[in-house]
Every structure is written in structure tokens, then in C-alpha cells.
Phi, psi and omega in degrees: 000148183258176180288160177206170178297147184305329179293340179264355180069018184254019181292150174251168182295142178097345174291138176273132177241125185212135178051038173078007181243131178253142178149199180280142187234150179205158177255138179285176180302327184265004177088001179289152180272132172240151186251147159074166175287340188284000176294339181263116183301131182183178180235147182239151172256133183253126171221152180232125176280103181295339176282345172261333180305121176261003177066035175297328184082006183297320182293307183290334173286339180248000179206140176286348178288348182232154176217167182258136181271173177299334181269010176081024179245156181271156175210155174287144177285329169225140182295325186230127178235162162291139185312134184214121182303321181301321181292318184294312186296323180296320175296322176296334180285342185300122187290345180240010185044049176282344188257135170239151175230129178225156177282126185287332178282329185247338185087351185298134178281121183269312180225129004276151186272000000 
């Protein structure tokens, strides 16, 4: 299982927690600490592999970017979103890694990392 915001309870050991936020950290050009991948303006593609999804609802319960279908599987509310830590954190909480988040401009896989 991968890291997620502290409110979802899905952090893994080694995640840095500061000011109540868990996740990836980097230093900006001025030496300030910035959080998450979303500090870079961009758009992400959200996908859910229905063959892997077990319908735990962890993603839909922790982010408005996901919802549960009538057949009990998760799906993204929108296929492409502006980069948002809440969507990344929800995807990282998926117990079977059925959710992928990728950068639309580069194709880089953000989750799972």
C-alpha cells in the first residue's frame, strides 16, 4: 500500500509528516518546502481497472474525484483533472492498486509510484 494524507490513515513508514500533511516533499528554488506532485501545474488522467477493483470504497470515501458504480466498483468522476493531492492520496489508498494517476502531458505514472 502507498502513502496518503493523514486523514485517510493510509500512510506507509518513511512518509514525512509536517504541518499535518503526509506525502512527497521537495524544496523550491528559494529553499521553501513544497508538498505533493501538484505543486507543478498540470493535468492528471485518472483510471480505475475494474478487473482489479474490489469495491472497498476507500477512494470514493476520501476524495470527490471518485464514485462507486451500481455494480460496486469505483470509477473516476472525470477522466482528466487538474493535479490534486486529494486524488493522488485516494489512489494511493486503494488496497489493490486498481487506480492509476498519470500526467497527461508526459504520460508519467504518478500512482502507483
